[in-house]
C-alpha positions in Angstrom: -19.6 -22.0 0.5 -17.0 -22.7 3.2 -17.2 -26.5 2.6 -16.5 -26.0 -1.1 -13.7 -23.6 -0.3 -12.0 -26.2 1.8 -12.2 -28.8 -1.0 -10.6 -26.3 -3.4 -7.9 -25.5 -0.9 -6.9 -29.2 -0.9 -6.8 -29.2 -4.7 -4.7 -26.1 -5.0 -2.3 -27.2 -2.2 -1.7 -30.4 -4.1 -1.0 -28.5 -7.3 1.4 -26.1 -5.6 3.3 -29.0 -3.9 3.5 -30.8 -7.3 4.9 -27.7 -9.0 7.4 -26.9 -6.3 8.9 -30.3 -6.5 8.8 -31.3 -10.1 8.1 -28.4 -12.4 10.2 -25.5 -13.8 10.7 -22.2 -12.0 8.5 -20.4 -14.5 5.4 -22.5 -13.6 6.0 -22.2 -9.9 6.4 -18.4 -10.1 3.3 -18.1 -12.2 1.2 -20.0 -9.7 2.6 -18.2 -6.6 2.0 -14.8 -8.3 -1.6 -15.8 -9.1 -2.3 -17.0 -5.6 -1.1 -13.7 -4.2 -2.9 -11.5 -6.7 -6.1 -13.5 -6.2 -5.7 -13.2 -2.5 -5.8 -16.9 -1.6 -2.1 -17.1 -0.7 -2.9 -16.9 3.1 -4.2 -20.5 2.8 -0.8 -21.8 1.5 1.9 -19.8 3.3 4.1 -22.8 4.2 3.8 -24.2 0.6 4.7 -20.8 -0.9 7.7 -20.4 1.4 8.9 -23.8 0.3 8.4 -23.0 -3.4 10.2 -19.7 -3.1 13.2 -21.2 -1.3 13.5 -23.6 -4.3 13.5 -20.5 -6.5 16.2 -18.9 -4.4 18.3 -22.1 -4.8 17.8 -22.0 -8.5 18.9 -18.4 -8.6 22.1 -19.3 -6.8 23.2 -22.4 -8.7 21.3 -22.8 -12.0 20.3 -19.5 -13.5 23.5 -18.9 -15.5 23.5 -22.3 -17.1 19.7 -22.2 -17.7 19.8 -18.8 -19.3 22.6 -19.7 -21.7 20.6 -22.8 -22.7 17.5 -20.8 -23.7 15.5 -21.8 -20.6 12.9 -19.5 -19.1 15.6 -17.9 -16.9 16.5 -15.9 -20.0 13.0 -14.6 -20.4 12.3 -11.0 -19.3 9.0 -11.8 -17.8 10.2 -14.7 -15.7 13.3 -12.9 -14.5 11.3 -9.9 -13.5 8.6 -12.0 -11.8 11.3 -13.8 -9.8 12.9 -10.6 -8.8 9.6 -9.0 -7.7 8.3 -12.0 -5.7 11.5 -12.7 -3.9 12.0 -9.1 -2.9 8.4 -8.8 -1.7 9.1 -11.8 0.5 12.2 -10.3 2.0 14.8 -12.1 -0.1 17.9 -10.2 -1.3 18.0 -10.2 -5.1 20.5 -8.1 -7.0 19.4 -5.7 -9.8 22.2 -7.2 -11.8 19.9 -10.0 -12.9 18.6 -7.5 -15.6 22.1 -6.9 -17.0 21.6 -9.7 -19.5 18.9 -7.7 -21.2 21.2 -4.8 -21.9 23.2 -4.1 -25.0 26.9 -3.3 -25.2 26.6 0.3 -24.1 24.4 -0.6 -21.1 20.9 0.3 -22.5 18.0 -2.2 -22.5 17.8 -3.8 -25.9 15.2 -2.3 -28.2 14.2 -5.8 -29.3 12.4 -6.1 -25.9 9.9 -3.5 -27.0 7.7 -6.2 -28.6 7.5 -8.2 -25.4 4.5 -6.6 -23.7 4.3 -9.1 -20.8 8.0 -8.8 -20.2 7.9 -5.0 -20.2 5.0 -5.0 -17.7 6.7 -7.4 -15.4 9.9 -5.4 -15.6 8.0 -2.2 -14.9 6.4 -3.6 -11.8 9.5 -5.3 -10.5 11.6 -2.2 -10.9 9.3 -0.3 -8.5 10.8 -2.4 -5.7 14.0 -0.4 -6.2 16.0 0.6 -3.1 18.0 3.9 -2.6 21.0 4.0 -4.9 19.7 1.4 -7.5 19.9 3.8 -10.4 19.9 0.8 -12.8 16.3 0.3 -12.0 15.5 3.9 -12.9 16.5 2.9 -16.4 14.3 -0.1 -16.2 11.3 2.0 -15.2 11.9 4.6 -17.9 12.5 2.1 -20.6 9.4 -0.1 -19.8 7.2 2.9 -19.2 8.1 4.5 -22.5 7.3 1.4 -24.5 4.2 0.5 -22.5 2.7 3.9 -23.1 3.4 3.7 -26.8 1.3 0.5 -27.1 -1.2 1.1 -24.4 -4.1 1.9 -26.7 -3.4 -1.1 -29.0 -3.6 -3.9 -26.5 -6.3 -6.5 -26.1 -8.0 -7.5 -22.9 -6.9 -8.5 -20.3 -3.4 -7.2 -21.0 -4.8 -3.8 -21.7 -6.4 -3.5 -18.3 -3.2 -4.7 -16.5 -1.0 -2.3 -18.3 -3.3 0.7 -17.7 -3.6 -0.2 -14.0 0.2 -0.5 -13.6 1.0 2.7 -15.4 -1.5 4.4 -13.0 -0.2 2.7 -9.8 2.6 0.0 -10.1 1.6 -3.4 -8.8 3.9 -3.4 -5.7 2.1 -0.2 -4.6 -1.5 -1.2 -5.4 -3.7 -2.3 -2.5 -4.1 -6.1 -2.7 -7.9 -6.2 -2.3 -8.3 -3.9 -5.3 -5.9 -6.0 -7.4 -7.8 -9.1 -6.5 -11.1 -7.5 -7.6 -9.6 -6.7 -11.0 -7.5 -9.9 -11.4 -10.4 -12.3 -10.8 -12.1 -10.8 -13.9 -8.9 -10.8 -16.0 -8.1 -14.4 -15.2 -11.6 -15.4 -16.1 -11.0 -14.0 -19.6 -7.8 -16.0 -20.0 -8.1 -19.3 -18.0 -4.7 -20.4 -19.4 -2.8 -17.7 -17.6 -1.3 -20.2 -15.1 -1.4 -23.9 -14.4 -4.4 -24.9 -12.1 -6.4 -21.7 -12.9 -9.8 -23.4 -12.6 -9.6 -24.4 -8.9 -7.7 -21.2 -7.9 -10.2 -18.9 -9.6 -13.2 -20.7 -8.0 -11.5 -20.5 -4.6 -10.7 -16.8 -5.1 -14.4 -15.9 -6.0 -15.6 -17.8 -2.9 -13.1 -16.1 -0.7 -13.8 -12.7 -2.1 -17.6 -13.0 -1.4 -17.2 -14.5 2.0 -14.9 -11.7 3.0 -17.2 -9.1 1.5 -20.0 -10.2 3.8 -17.8 -9.5 6.8 -16.7 -6.1 5.4 -20.3 -5.0 4.8 -21.3 -6.0 8.4 -18.4 -4.0 9.8 -19.2 -1.1 7.6 -22.9 -1.1 8.8 -21.8 -1.1 12.4 -19.2 1.7 11.9 -21.8 3.8 10.0 -24.2 3.6 12.9 -21.4 4.5 15.4 -20.2 7.4 13.3 -23.7 8.8 12.8 -24.0 9.0 16.6 -20.6 10.6 17.0 -20.9 13.0 14.1 -24.3 14.2 15.3 -23.1 14.6 18.9 -20.1 16.8 18.1 -22.1 19.1 15.8 -19.2 20.2 13.7 -21.0 20.8 10.4 -17.8 21.9 8.6 -16.1 18.5 9.2 -16.0 16.0 6.3 -18.5 13.2 6.7 -16.5 10.4 5.2 -17.0 7.2 7.3 -17.4 5.0 4.1 -14.2 6.4 2.6 -12.3 5.9 5.9 -13.4 2.3 6.1 -12.3 1.9 2.5 -8.9 3.3 3.6 -8.7 0.8 6.5 -10.0 -2.1 4.5 -7.6 -1.4 1.6 -4.8 -1.6 4.1 -5.9 -4.7 6.1 -8.7 -6.6 4.3 -8.1 -10.1 5.7 -10.5 -11.8 8.0 -8.1 -11.8 10.9 -7.7 -8.1 10.8 -11.3 -7.3 11.6 -10.5 -5.7 14.9 -7.7 -3.7 13.3 -10.0 -2.3 10.7 -12.6 -1.2 13.2 -10.1 0.5 15.5 -8.2 2.0 12.6 -11.4 3.4 11.0 -12.5 5.0 14.3 -9.1 6.6 14.8 -9.1 7.8 11.2 -12.5 9.4 11.7 -11.3 11.2 14.8 -8.1 12.4 13.1 -10.1 13.6 10.1 -12.4 15.6 12.5 -9.4 17.0 14.3 -7.6 17.8 11.0 -10.6 19.8 9.7 -10.9 21.7 13.0 -7.2 22.6 13.3 -6.8 23.5 9.7 -9.4 26.1 9.1 -12.1 26.5 11.6 -11.1 26.5 15.3 -9.2 28.8 17.5 -6.1 27.5 19.4 -8.2 27.2 22.5 -10.9 25.2 20.7 -8.3 22.9 19.3 -7.0 22.0 22.7 -10.6 21.4 24.0 -11.4 19.1 21.1 -8.1 17.3 21.5 -8.9 16.5 25.1 -12.4 15.2 24.2 -11.1 12.9 21.5 -8.3 11.4 23.6 -10.9 10.1 26.0 -12.3 8.0 23.3 -9.3 5.7 23.4 -10.5 4.2 26.6 -13.2 2.2 24.7 -10.6 0.4 22.6 -9.4 -1.3 25.7 -12.8 -3.1 25.9 -12.0 -4.8 22.6 -8.7 -6.2 23.9 -7.8 -9.2 26.0 -6.4 -8.4 29.5 -2.8 -9.2 28.4 -3.2 -6.9 25.3 -4.5 -3.7 27.1 -1.0 -2.3 27.5 -1.0 -1.7 23.7 -3.5 1.2 24.1 -0.9 3.3 25.9 1.3 3.3 22.8 -1.6 4.4 20.6 -2.5 7.2 23.1 1.1 8.3 23.2 1.3 8.5 19.4 -2.0 10.4 19.3 -0.8 12.8 22.0 2.3 13.6 19.9 0.1 14.0 16.8 -2.0 16.5 18.7 1.1 18.5 19.7 2.2 18.6 16.0 -1.2 19.9 15.0 -1.0 22.6 17.7 2.4 23.7 16.3 1.0 23.9 12.8 -1.9 25.9 14.1 0.4 28.3 15.8 2.5 28.7 12.6 -0.8 29.4 10.8 -1.9 31.9 13.4 1.4 33.7 13.3 1.4 33.6 9.4 4.9 32.0 9.6 6.5 30.7 6.5 8.7 27.8 7.5 11.7 26.6 5.5 11.2 23.5 3.4 13.2 21.4 5.9 11.3 22.8 8.9 8.0 22.1 7.1 8.9 18.5 6.2 10.2 17.8 9.7 6.9 18.8 11.3 4.3 18.0 8.6 5.5 14.4 8.0 4.7 13.8 11.7 1.4 15.6 11.5 0.4 13.5 8.5 -0.8 11.1 11.2 0.8 8.0 9.6 3.4 7.4 12.2 0.6 7.4 14.8 -1.6 5.2 12.6 1.0 2.6 12.3 1.0 2.2 16.0 -2.8 2.2 16.1 -3.0 -0.6 13.5 -0.7 -2.8 15.5 -3.0 -2.4 18.6 -5.7 -4.5 16.8 -3.5 -7.3 15.5 -4.4 -10.6 17.1 -1.1 -12.4 16.2 0.9 -12.1 19.4 4.1 -13.0 17.6 3.7 -9.8 15.6 2.2 -7.4 18.1 4.9 -7.6 20.8 6.2 -5.1 23.3 9.4 -5.1 21.2 7.4 -4.3 18.0 5.7 -1.3 19.7 9.0 0.0 21.1 10.5 -0.3 17.7 7.7 1.6 16.0 7.8 4.2 18.7 11.5 4.8 18.0 10.4 6.1 14.5 12.5 3.9 12.2 13.3 5.4 8.8 10.6 3.4 6.9 7.8 4.6 9.2 8.9 8.2 8.6 9.1 7.4 4.9 5.4 6.3 5.0 4.5 9.7 6.5 6.5 11.3 3.7 4.6 9.5 1.0 1.3 10.7 2.5 2.5 14.3 3.1 4.0 14.8 -0.3 1.2 13.2 -2.3 -1.3 15.2 -0.2 0.5 18.4 -0.8 0.8 17.8 -4.5 -2.9 17.3 -4.7 -3.7 20.3 -2.6 -1.5 22.5 -4.8 -4.3 22.2 -7.5 -6.9 23.5 -5.1 -7.3 27.1 -4.0 -6.0 27.5 -0.5 -8.1 28.8 2.5 -6.4 31.9 3.9 -5.9 30.1 7.2 -4.1 27.0 5.6 -0.5 26.5 6.5 1.7 26.7 3.3 2.3 23.3 1.8 5.7 21.7 1.2 5.2 22.6 -2.5 4.7 26.2 -1.6 7.7 26.2 0.8 9.8 24.7 -1.9 8.7 27.3 -4.4 9.5 30.2 -2.0 12.9 28.7 -0.9 14.2 27.9 -4.4 12.5 30.6 -6.4 10.8 28.1 -8.8 7.3 27.8 -10.2 4.8 25.2 -9.0 5.6 22.7 -11.8 9.2 22.5 -10.8 8.3 22.3 -7.1 5.7 19.5 -7.7 8.3 17.5 -9.6 10.8 17.9 -6.8 8.3 16.9 -4.1 7.1 13.9 -6.3 10.8 12.8 -6.5 11.0 12.9 -2.7 7.8 10.7 -2.5 9.5 8.2 -4.8 12.6 8.2 -2.7 10.5 7.5 0.4 9.0 4.5 -1.3 12.5 3.2 -1.9 13.3 3.6 1.8 10.3 1.5 2.5 11.4 -1.1 0.0 14.8 -1.3 1.6 13.3 -1.9 5.0 11.4 -4.9 3.7 14.7 -6.4 2.5 17.0 -5.4 5.3 14.7 -5.8 8.4 15.2 -8.7 10.8 12.9 -11.5 9.5 11.0 -11.5 12.9 10.0 -7.9 12.1 8.9 -8.4 8.5 5.2 -8.8 9.4 5.3 -5.4 11.1 7.1 -3.9 8.2 4.4 -5.3 5.9 1.7 -3.5 8.0 3.4 -0.2 7.1 3.7 -1.2 3.4 0.0 -2.0 3.3 -1.0 1.3 4.9 1.2 3.2 2.4 -0.2 1.5 -0.6 -3.7 3.0 0.0 -2.2 6.5 -0.1 -1.6 5.9 -3.8 -5.3 5.3 -4.4 -6.5 8.2 -2.2 -4.1 10.7 -3.8 -3.6 9.6 -7.4 -2.2 11.8 -10.2 -2.3 14.9 -8.1 -5.9 14.4 -7.0 -7.4 14.4 -3.5 -10.1 11.7 -3.6 -10.7 11.9 0.1 -11.9 15.5 0.0 -13.4 15.3 -3.5 -14.9 11.9 -3.5 -16.7 11.7 -6.8 -14.0 9.6 -8.6 -13.5 7.2 -5.8 -17.2 6.4 -5.2 -17.2 4.0 -8.2 -14.2 2.1 -6.8 -15.9 1.8 -3.4 -19.1 0.6 -5.0 -17.2 -2.0 -7.0 -15.4 -3.3 -3.9 -18.3 -3.6 -1.5 -21.5 -3.9 -3.7 -21.1 -4.8 -7.3 -20.9 -8.5 -8.4 -17.5 -9.8 -9.1 -17.0 -9.8 -12.9 -16.3 -13.2 -14.5 
């Protein structure tokens, strides 16, 4: 399989180089998009960078002329695809590129409503909006309205792509899950992009090779967890090692992140155990005791690191220690039956969401020394806005989901409940307000991907990947980590079922 994969890489590389030097922007963008959605882009990073730099050059010097001459630059799909790909790669692209699709009063032209592919591309691209880009709010509303009106009338594979995007927009969908779906969809329409045959075959081979590694890791982690779970004897704690590995794998699925997945899954398991204990079952004294026991487990992570990497564990321990302190404060609030203000709640619960600590933990396992540097750890430890925003996405989506479930009497009031109490509104209004805050947090993350120093972009991408999985775990006001029925099929598809062709 690997020998055949190497042959296919040569073919695809040749095709990409050919398109980047002699073909139109539309063909180049289509191939780059396909390589990324099919998860084979890691084999062609230099070639993709070269191709996108050419696209940037076109943006600066040729687009106006090309659009007026009827070229692909005037096409909604191509314009949206260019916007999305460039922003995802850290290039600055103005939202003004969509102005040419508006009428004299500034609304998107209704004639675009028949362009399904263009609407879908616009919808996905607009979800890379940054704070203050209200023009992209219009783009989302316009494209969503028309996509929903035709959703039940579309043929495959467009029907599946539209349904998936309306559920979770492409920039927020975990890449591994997109690949699983996109392989099947491209197989139904081999003419979706130039060079599809070789790319599809390579994607299938890569997917299966990586799946073997994932299953081996999952087996080892399941054995480890069974020993841990049986030894702590906390029957109330959620037994979710497969779901937690899915969480880690959805964030960092590539072969080079094997160590990261293993460390992250183990830490997620401990945090889940601690969360269940603090929330509803333990006394304050028991919480402290369990916290000390779990902190000692970090020592084993050092055994998986090279001597020059062992310093990293101190950052993870520090993050975890702070997380434990946040849990203790929440437990105290609960014990005192204290109703915090909305601002107080957000300040504490965003940190207790564990995501700021998990970002640090993920970086511990990264092999690339150019990414996992002392400077990167110090930067994350300073809690930049986009790391906090990641915690906000988790906190707000989690609380929206928990709002539908009857609370245990020992549970701390959620952000939704605090908002209701503070503003005197019903749960529907409060949920909408909290959902808007989650949306704003995503925009803060998008902004970081554009404005961050290029040397820090790989670290920023780690945060983006971690945040994407939240959308799958807490979709449409559901908590699929606690109530796992609806996510079991997705997990089975990812790890066990044959790739559809």
